[in-house]
N, C-alpha and C positions, 0 to 999 in steps of 0.2 A: 504494500500499500504505500503510494507516494505521499510526501507532505502535503503537496498540492491538494490531493484528492481529499485527505482528512480536514485541510484547514476550510475547505470549503462547505463542511457538513455543519449544520446547525441543529441542534435538538434541545429538547427539555429534559430536565432530571427526572428519574424515577419518583413516585410518590412512595417514600420508603415503608410507610405504615399504614397503607390500605389493609383493611382487616385481614386480608389472606396472606400478606407478605411480612408479618411481623419477624423481625429477627430476634431468636432469644438473647442476644446479647444488648438489646436495645428495647427490650420491652417495656420499660419505664419511661421512656423519651415522649417528649411532646409529638403529637400528630402533627404533620405538615399539612395545611389547610390548602395551600395553591402550589402550583408548580413554580419552581424557580429557574429562569433561564440560564443554562450553562453550557460549556464547550469545553473539548478535550482533544489536544492536538499531539499526535506522535512523531517525534523527530527521528526518522530511520537512522540517519547518520551518527547522530549521539546517543540513539538508543534512550531517549528520555521522553518523558510524558509532562505536557503543561496543561494545567487546569485553570479554568476561569470561571466565574459564577456571579450572578447578581446578589447584591447584598441581603442579608436575612439575619435573624436573632437580634437581640437587643443589646449586648455587650460581651467584652472578650475577645480572644482571639479565635479564628477557625482552626479546629483541630483535623487533621487529616489522618485516616487510618486506611490501611489497603489489605484488600483479601484477593484470593485467587479467583473468586467467583462471586458472584451476587449473593447466594446464600452458604458463603464459606464458613467453616466451622470456627475458623480464626481470622480476625483482622488485627494487624499490628500498627501501631503509631508510625507514620513517616515523616512528620513535620506539623509545625504550628505557625500561624501568620495572621497579621492584622490586615492584611492586603485581600484583594478578591483575586488573587491568582496563586499559583504555586507550582513549581516544577520538581517531579520526581525524577531524579538523575540516576535512580539505581532501581528502576521497575524489574517485575519479573520478567523473563527471557520472552515469552510469548505475550505481545502487547495486549491481546484479549483477555489474559488472565490478570488483568488489574482492574479491580474494582475499588472505587474510592468513596469513602464515607466523609462527608465534610459535616462537622457538628459545632454548633453554636448555640448557647442558650437553650439547651436541651431540644433543639431543632437538628434534624440530620437529612441531609439529602444525598443521594448516590449517584456517580457519575461514572460512566465506562464508554469505551469504543463502541462495545456492540449496542448498548441502547442509543448512542447518538446514531448508528447507521441505521438499525433496524426499528426503533420507536419502542413504545410502552406496551404495546400488545404482543411483543415475541419475548418469551421466558427461556433463558438457557440454564442448563445443568451441566455440572461438571463433577464427576465422581472423584476425581483428584482432589478435590478439595471440600468435598461435602460428604455427609454420612448417606449410607445406602437409601434411607427413609426419607430424606430430605425432599427430593422431587416428589414423591408419592403424597407425602403430608401436604405440600403446597397444592399441587393439582386439586387433590381432594378438598382441600379448604375453599379453592374457589367454586368448585362443583356445588359446595353446600351454601356458600356465602352470597352468591350472586344470582342464584336461580336457575342455574344451568341444568339443574337436576330434576326441577319440576316442570308443570304443565306451561308456566309463563315463560320458561327458558325458550321455548319454541319460537317466540316472537322478538327476542330481544335483538338488540343492534349491536350487542358486545360480541368481539370476536377475539379469539387467542389461538397461538401455536406454542406448543412445548418442545424445544429442541435440545436433544440429550447429546452431549459431547462423547466421542469413544472412551470406553473403558479403558483403564490402564492397569497394569501389573495384575491381572486377572480378578480385579474389581467388577462388581456389578451393581445395578440400580434395584436389585432385589433385596428387600428388608427381611425377607423369609416369612414363611406361610404355610398353610395347608388347606386341601380341599377345593372346590370348586370356586371359581372366581368370585361368585355371587356371595359367597359366604364370608362373614366378619373374619373368621380366620385366615383367609387368603391373603389379607393385606393387600388387595389390589389397587391399581390405579383406576378410579372412575372417571371415563370420559364424558364431558356433557355436549350440550348443543354448541355448534359452530366453534369446535375445537379441533386441533391437528396435534398429533404426536408424530415427530420425525426424528429420525436418527441421523447423526452428523458423520456417521463413518462411511467408508467405501463400500462396505458390504453390510448386510443386516447383523452378523454376528459381532459386531464391532460395538454394537449397543445391546446389552442384556436387561431386560426388564423381567420382573416377576410375574404378576398377573395382572390381566387387563379386563374391564368389564364395563358394559354399558347398560345401565339401569332403566327399564321400562317404567314409565311413569303413570300409565293408565291402567284402570281396572285393577288396583291394588298391587300393582307391579307385575301383572301376567300378561299384559297387552303392549307389544312393543310396535304397534303399526303407526304410531306417530314418533318413534326414536330416529330422528333424520339427523342431516347435517352434521356429520363429524367424520374423520379421517385419520388414518395411521399408516406410516410407511417406513420402511428401511430399518426395522429394529427386529431383534429375537426376543420372543417371549419364552420364558424357561418354564413356566408351571403352568399357567391355564390363560388360554384366551377366549372369553366367552363374549363374543361380539352380537349382542343382541340388539339388532338394528332392522330398519325397514329402508325405505328410498333415501337416495343422496348420501350414502355411506360408503365410503371407499377404504379398504384394505389392500395395501400394495407392497411388494417387495419385503415380504415376512419370512422369516424362520421361526416357526412354531416347533418348540423342541419337546413340549409337551402339552396336551389338551384334555379338557373333561370330555365326557361322552358326547356334550351337546354344545355346540358352538354357541347356540342361543340358549343360555343357562341361567335359570333363576333358581336354582336347587331342584327343580324337578321338570317335568315335561308339560306342565299346565301353563301353557304361553302360547302366544301367537304373534307372528311378525310377518311383515310384507317385504322381505329383503330380495335381494340384496347383492353385493358384488365384491368379489375378492380375485386377485390377480397377482402372478409372479411370486407364488409363496410356496413354501417347502415345509409340509408337516413331515418331521422326521421319525416319530414314535408312534403315534394314534391316529387312526382313521376317525376325523371328526363326523358328528352328525348334525344335520341342519333341521331335526325334528322341531315342529311348531311353525316351519316357515311355509308360508303358501308357494313361494318359487325363490330362485337363486340362480345367478349366474357366476361361474366359476371360470376363470381362463387362466391357462398356463401354471397349474399347479402340479405339485408333487405330493402323492399320497403313499404311505406305507402299502405293501403289497396287499392284494385284495380287490374284489370286485363288487361286493355286495352294496345294498342301497345305503345311502347315507343321508337319509330323510327326505321332508318336503313333500308337499300335498299334490301340486298340479304341474308345475313346469320347472324342472332342475336342468340346467344345461352346462356341460362340462367340456370345455373346449381345450384342445391341446395340453390336455392334462396326462399325468402318468399314473396308473392303477386308478382310473375312475370307475364310478358304479358301470354295471351292465345296462344296456339299453332296455327299458321296458315302457310302460305308459307314459310315465312321470319324467323319467330321466333319459336325456339325450346326450350321450357322448360324441364329440366330433373330433376326429383325430388330430387336427393341426388347426393352427390358427394361420391363415392366408397370408395376412400380412399385418405387421404391429410395430408401433414404436411405442415403448415405455414412457411414461410420463415423467419428465424432467424433475430434479430433485437438488436440494441444497445439502452440501456437505463440506468438511474441512479438508483441504488439500494436505499434501506432504510438506508445503512450505508454510503450512499455519494458517494460510488465507483461505476466506469462504469461496467456495466455487459452486457452479451448478453444473451438474452432470447431463448432457442431452442426449439419450441413448439412439443408436443406430435404428435405421430401419430393419426389419427381419422378416423373411418369408417362410411360410409353412414351418412355424415353430411349434417345437413340443417342450414342454417343461420350462423352467424359469431361464432368466436371462442372464444371471448371475451364478457365481460359485463361491465357495468358502474362502477363496483368494483373489478371485478376480471380479472387478465390477461390472464387466461386459463391455462390449463394444459401443463407443459413442465418442462425443466430443466433450472435453471439459473447458468451461468458460470461467474466467475470473470475474467474480460478482461485481467488484468496484470498477473494472475495466469495461465489461461489456454490458453492465446493467444499471438501469435506473431503479433505484429501492423507492418504490412509492410508499407513502404512509397515510394514514387516514387523516382527510383533510385535504389531499392533493386535488386538483381540479382536473378536468378533462383538458384545459389548456395546457398544463404543465406535463401531464401524460402524455398527450399527444405531440408536444414539442420533443420529449425525451425519445419518442419514437421516430419522429422525422430526423432528429440527430443520430440515428443508427444505434439507440440502446434498446435492450430488451427490457421488459417491464417485470419486475418482482414486486408483486402486491403483498405487503404485509397486512396482517389481518385487521380488517376495518370496514367500515361502512362508508363507501365512495358515493358521493353526491355528484352526479353529473349535470350538466346544463347542455351537453351536446355529446354525441358518441364518440367512443374512442375509435380511432381510425387507424387501422393495420394496413398500412399501403407500400410495405416493401416486403420482398421475399425473405424467408427465413426469419421473421420476426416472432419473437415468443413474449406471451403474455402468461405468468406464472403466478397463481394465487396461493397463499398459505392461510390456514385458519378459516377457510370457506368465506374469503374476502368477497363482499358484496359489492357488485357494481349496479347503482340504483339510479333509475330515471327519476329526476326531481320534477315536481309539477310547475314549469315554467312554460312559457309561450313558445320559447325557442325549441325546446327538446320534445319534438313530435316524431322522432325517427327511429331511435333505438339506443340500445346498451354499447353494441360492439358492430360496426362493419369492417370486415376484412375483404381486401381485394382480392382479385384472382390471381395469386402469387405463389410460386413454388414454397414449400417448405415451412409455412405458418403454423405457429403452434399455439394454441389457446387452452390452458388448463387451469382447473382448481379454483373456478370463480362461480358465483351465483349471481344471475341476472335478475334483479326486481323491479317492480314498477310502481312508482308513486304519481305516474302520468300516463295518458292515452299515447299510444305509439303505432308505428305501422308494424315494425318487428321489435324483439328483444336482441336477436342476433342474426345478422345476414353474413353469409360467406359467398362472396363472388357477386358479380352483375349478371343479370339473367341473359344478357346478350353475348357474354364472353364465356367460351367454352375452351380454354386451354387445357394441353395435356400435361399433367402433373404427375405422370405414372414413376418418374424418375425420383421424384422428391415431393410425394403427397403432403396434403394439409392435415395436420393431426388436431382433434377437438377431444379433450380428455378430462373426466369429472367435471362436467358441465351441468348445471341447474339452472332452469329459468322457471320463475314464479309469477303467476298472474294472480293477483288479489291476495288477501289474507293479512295484510298489514297496513292497509290504507282505508280512509273511511270515504273517499270520494269515487265517484264512477270512473272504471278504468276501461277503456275500449282498445283492444289490441288485435290486429288482423292475424298474426302467427308469431309463435314464439322463436322459432328457429327456421330460417329458410337456406337450404344448401343448393346453391347454384353451381359452385365450381364441380369441375370433375376430379376424381381421383382423392376424395376426402375419406379419411378414416375418422370415426367416431369410437371413443373407447369409454363408456358408461355415460349415459345422459338420464337425468331426470327432468322431464317436461311436464309442468304441473300448473294447471288452473286450479286453485285452491279450493278443496271442498269445505274448508273451515278456516277461521282464522282469529285474530285479536279483537276484531270488531264484530257485531252481530251480523248474522247472514239471513237465514231463512228464505222466504219467496223473494225477497229483493235481490238475492246474490245472481240470479239469472240474467238479469238486466243490469246490475251495478257492475259486475266482474265479468266482462265479455271477452273472449276470445276464440276465433274461429277454429285454427287449427294449431296443434302443436308443433308438428315437423311437416315442412313441405320439401321434397327433393327433387329438383329438375336436373342435376348434375349427372353424368354417366361416371359408372365405376365407383360408386360409393358404398362403403363396407362399413356398417355399425355393429358394434358388440355392447350388449347389455343396455337396450333401449327401453327406459320406462316412460311412458306418456298417459296422462290421466286427465279425464274431466273437461276436455275442450267440447265445443259447442256444435262443431262439425266433423269433418273428418280428422281424427286425432294426428293419424299419419297418413299424409297423401304423397304417394311416389310416381312421379313422372319421368325420371331419368332412366336409363338402359343400364342392364347389366348390374343391378343394385343387390346387396346381400344384408340381411340382416340376421344376426345369431342371438337370439334370445330377444323377446318382447313381451312388456307387461303393461297391462292397461285395466282401468275401470272407466266405464262410460261416465258422462256428467250425472251427478246424483238430482240435479235441481231442474231438469227439464219440465217444465209446469204441466205440458199437456203434449199429445202427439202431434197436434196441428204446428206447433211451435219447433218440433224437432222432427222433421221429416226430410228426406234426402231425394234426390234425383228427380228433382221438380215435383217433388210432393207425393211420389209415386211408391216410395220405399219407406217404411217406417224406421225412424233413427239413422244414424250414421253409422257404417263400419268403423271399428278401431283402427283397421290397417288397409288401407286402399292402395291397390296397384291399379293404376289407370288402364282402360282398355286399349290406349296407344302404346303401350309398353310391350316390347318383343320378347325380352329376357330379364328373368328375375329370379332370385332364390331367397327364401328366409325359412328359418327353423328355430323351433321353440317358441311358441306364441300362444299366449294365454290373455283372455279378456274376460272380466268378471262383473256381472251386473249387479249393481247396488243402485236401484232406482227408488230413492226414499224421500226425495222432496218434490213428488209429482201428484197429479189427481187419482194416482192408482191405474191408470190405464196406458202408461207410456211402456212400450216395447222397442226393441231393437231388432230389425230382420237378420241381419248378417253379423257375426263377430269380425269376420274378414271377407273381402271381396278381391277378385283377381280375373283378369280376362282367362279365357278359356284358349291357351296359347301353348304350343308345345315346349316352349323353353321358359314358361313362367310355372314355378314350383313352390307352393308352400308346403312345408312340412310341420309334423307335431305340434297341432293346433288344439287348444283346449278351451272351452267356455264353461262357466257355472254360474250360479246366483248366490251372492253372499247376503243380501239383505233387499227388503223392498217387494212389491207385488209384481213388478214388471220382469219379462224375461228377454234374453237373446233366444230368439227363435231358430236359429241355425248358426252352424259353425262356419260355412263359407258358401257363397253362392247358392243359397238355398238348399243346402245339405247338411247332414251330420245330426240332425235333431235339436230340441229345445231344451233348454235349461229348466223347464217346467218340470221335467222328470229326473232331475239330477245333473252332474257333469257330464259333457259330451267331448268326445274327441275326434278328430280325423287325422290320421297318420300321415297321409299324404295326398295333396291335390294338385294334379298335373294334367292340364287340358281334360279336366273331367267332363262329367254329364249334367252338372249343375247349371243353373239360370245364370249366365253373363250379365253382370250389370248394365243398365242402359248407358249409352254412350253420353257423356257430359262434357261441356265446355267449362274449364275452371277459371275463375276469375283471380288471379295472382297479382301481387304488388308490381308494379314495374318501375321503370327509371325515373318517373316523376315522383316516386316516393323518396328518392334521395334529396337531401337538402343542397342548396346551390354551392355550399362551401365544401361538399365533399365531391372531388373528382374520381371516378371509378374509370378503369381502363375501358376503352372503346374498341 
């Protein structure tokens, strides 16, 4: 890190004594009521660190102590001064292992390079200086203190990421424990809403945790269907990984050294969830069980030997896995992953600097992308050289300027309020979010277009972001211009861990045409949840149908688009509308809108067909394949007479094939009357399945002309390729 780079970074000090961050060495000190501006500069040539701060406290000198990490067991005094600056000429060798507490009149602030770079919503842990239980205790105190474990946590704007530095000298972050992760005796880390755990090593085994648990908060702790928005990556779990979750939850690049019988574990099997996604994971000793889950998508995982079922009720897809379950009605093993690029991640390089690893594209992959000693193929980028580290409060103007200057964007956890879209206008640009960072459309007259617009360029990556809407827009995410169809096969576009949310968090009417539209060719999507919210922080009821409006979750017009783990729910017309050629979807989960008031307001194909299919392949498409598809009826906000004619619709064409489709009814009086094209039977008599539909004898849908957004939807200040 150069002196110039560090000296241009301005930040605010940590609030040392927020309720969940009290150090035992300073428990009697006065709480700091407001942030105090501070600055820290590292001089590489002299290996010295200079601190400066705004005046605080009433009298006496400022006493400076130093620890190797924020929660270090020991802080030692390194100086005292009456001035507002201090230089440490003998800091610890690694500049990031210098955390300074400045104390005056029983008021203490803490200053570090890491806080200056990453802001207040990123928490680093270092076993070299901390006890094994330190990180667990702090994360769990946050879980309890700020509502992330309860129902209210679902709508908070708080975001946080917990990063663990690599273990040293065979130490681990496991404070010891026993039993399943849900038990008190397990001493688990409990991960709440909008939270992310990341290991900063090159390989998962570099960071060893004990047990990890996600606690359901509905129906007395048995219902995990709203346990959303959390992620974990690049760590090893030594004892138990009880990932009791539903949509918009991502577990990646994991080493699971042991796990209890049920991955969704609350001490017994009396629970249910609507998950979920796990990828690039290696289970070394125990075959897990997804009992209690409606469905799950697992990609490129390694399991111990065996082929028996591992739970799940309706739709379990295992792609590119080693030792997956055998194929049956519920389970769909797929031999390879045809094309994939793993999500980029933050780590610490051999030089002690923060890096981002950007994995390489792989074809026909089986198993994980890494080994015990090799992080895998890809490119290493220096964070402070190649990236702009964005913090909560940054505007669209600042982010777009950084992109234009050639920087990639690392979104630290936060709620990013935009007055205009983020414009990704150059090839190989990367947007990477941590802590479920939210890109939010604010209610201004100017912002009526969307959260993110990506140009039709090679190698763009957008990952780890939640798109929210406080304003009516045409899109939330748009990839490419509908008139531009470049060939990106040599370097496709990657969209990874993307959530689009319509409604739920605002009190005004929201009108959106489509959450995501993919116009570019050769796009790979790796885990989406596109959600018109069926519930929210404000009252819903009958008004929701007209207040929170969005026609389509996903429209695909590009060719050769491949999607893995597609969750799309509650949109008011075709939830997925596919118009491009040679599209592929591996796993699809859907619930139709709960709240269509009557059949007249929810009929497709010019009113001739009841309801809208969840997944619609247009009649013009000549080649398409999808496998592992579920649509589940929950018609509860209606007049009692609303039905859906078909779960899925596709042309009767020799090269269009949909496989392993399932429909069922969870609640409400209405039914899905057929699986696909008027065949397969109705949910009125239970779950129905169609193993394969390929140029079948069902009734092909009526031809339709679809009205899509066009170039006029772009604001004048966005120039897309012609």
